[in-house]
C-alpha positions as semicolon CSV with decimal commas, in nm:
position;residue;x (nm);y (nm);z (nm)
1;X;-0,263;-0,993;-0,424
2;X;0,064;-0,990;-0,235
3;X;0,252;-0,672;-0,325
4;X;-0,060;-0,459;-0,378
5;X;-0,102;-0,144;-0,173
6;X;-0,441;-0,096;-0,011
7;X;-0,628;0,187;0,156
8;X;-0,831;0,070;0,451
9;X;-1,111;0,277;0,596
10;X;-1,264;0,224;0,938
11;X;-1,571;0,004;0,950
12;X;-1,816;-0,108;1,215
13;X;-1,778;-0,489;1,219
14;X;-2,161;-0,513;1,227
15;X;-2,163;-0,346;0,880
16;X;-1,926;-0,598;0,718
17;X;-2,095;-0,827;0,466
18;X;-1,986;-1,141;0,282
19;X;-1,765;-1,039;-0,010
20;X;-1,607;-0,739;0,165
21;X;-1,229;-0,737;0,194
22;X;-1,128;-0,656;0,548
23;X;-0,794;-0,580;0,709
24;X;-0,736;-0,740;1,046
25;X;-0,475;-0,823;1,306
26;X;-0,395;-1,192;1,290
27;X;-0,423;-1,364;1,628
28;X;-0,422;-1,028;1,802
29;X;-0,068;-0,945;1,681
30;X;-0,056;-0,566;1,653
31;X;0,232;-0,576;1,402
32;X;0,072;-0,831;1,167
33;X;-0,199;-0,707;0,931
34;X;-0,377;-0,926;0,677
35;X;-0,633;-0,825;0,415
36;X;-0,864;-1,110;0,307
37;X;-1,215;-1,145;0,167
38;X;-1,502;-1,235;0,401
39;X;-1,642;-1,573;0,296
40;X;-1,889;-1,619;0,582
41;X;-1,995;-1,456;0,905
42;X;-2,070;-1,663;1,213
43;X;-2,403;-1,542;1,357
44;X;-2,280;-1,449;1,703
45;X;-2,246;-1,116;1,875
46;X;-1,997;-0,966;1,818
47;X;-1,952;-1,131;1,475
48;X;-1,672;-1,368;1,384
49;X;-1,549;-1,372;1,023
50;X;-1,435;-1,660;0,806
51;X;-1,191;-1,518;0,553
52;X;-0,991;-1,631;0,252
53;X;-0,716;-1,470;0,052
54;X;-0,818;-1,430;-0,314
55;X;-0,502;-1,613;-0,425
56;X;-0,559;-1,901;-0,181
57;X;-0,744;-2,223;-0,260
58;X;-0,904;-2,267;0,082
59;X;-1,046;-2,049;0,356
60;X;-0,809;-1,938;0,631
61;X;-0,756;-2,204;0,900
62;X;-0,859;-1,951;1,164
63;X;-1,153;-1,721;1,229
64;X;-1,129;-1,348;1,284
65;X;-1,317;-1,192;1,576
66;X;-1,469;-0,847;1,529
67;X;-1,221;-0,695;1,779
68;X;-0,932;-0,774;1,539
69;X;-1,089;-0,594;1,240
70;X;-0,902;-0,273;1,150
71;X;-1,120;-0,172;0,855
72;X;-1,257;-0,247;0,511
73;X;-1,058;-0,203;0,189
74;X;-1,180;0,107;0,006
75;X;-0,910;0,125;-0,263
76;X;-0,621;-0,082;-0,388
77;X;-0,334;-0,020;-0,627
78;X;-0,179;-0,332;-0,781
79;X;0,195;-0,382;-0,724
80;X;0,253;-0,040;-0,562
81;X;0,337;-0,211;-0,234
82;X;0,632;-0,381;-0,405
83;X;0,767;-0,040;-0,509
84;X;0,734;0,090;-0,153
85;X;0,915;-0,217;-0,020
86;X;1,192;-0,159;-0,278
87;X;1,235;0,199;-0,157
88;X;1,304;0,061;0,192
89;X;1,611;-0,128;0,064
90;X;1,959;0,023;0,023
91;X;1,942;0,018;-0,362
92;X;1,591;0,165;-0,347
93;X;1,699;0,440;-0,110
94;X;1,998;0,520;-0,331
95;X;1,776;0,531;-0,642
96;X;1,527;0,759;-0,466
97;X;1,810;1,002;-0,388
98;X;2,032;0,972;-0,697
99;X;1,766;0,992;-0,970
100;X;1,602;1,314;-0,840
101;X;1,951;1,457;-0,776
102;X;2,058;1,392;-1,135
103;X;1,736;1,549;-1,265
104;X;1,784;1,860;-1,050
105;X;2,149;1,895;-1,159
106;X;2,041;1,856;-1,524
107;X;1,779;2,128;-1,487
108;X;2,034;2,360;-1,323
109;X;2,296;2,294;-1,592
110;X;2,038;2,356;-1,865
111;X;1,941;2,685;-1,699
112;X;2,307;2,791;-1,670
113;X;2,369;2,696;-2,032
114;X;2,069;2,902;-2,146
115;X;2,186;3,201;-1,945
116;X;2,538;3,178;-2,093
117;X;2,395;3,167;-2,445
118;X;2,180;3,477;-2,372
119;X;2,481;3,666;-2,233
120;X;2,698;3,566;-2,525
121;X;2,429;3,690;-2,765
122;X;2,406;4,025;-2,580
123;X;2,787;4,071;-2,574
124;X;2,834;3,966;-2,938
């Protein structure tokens, strides 16, 4: 699903079977990666894949040649991609800096407080 984070491992296009989820460059665009399920494989050499996104009603209106295949999905984590995208925004960057900073300051203050209590107990 959109927003999921996936781990893609290298795969020989000859080893891809119907049902596999592959990651590929769309129309040869190096910057554009898509991960869709293989619905059919055209019996040519090298193979050409007919794919479909699981959330889509119909197969993709294009075919994917073997040269565009980056790999096969080996693991996915639902919604984690959304969190990573959030961290790339200004509020996300601020949260990723402020929250750990507050935790570290809290730990330091707690340590200082504990040390002061120990010293007060020794002096008193």
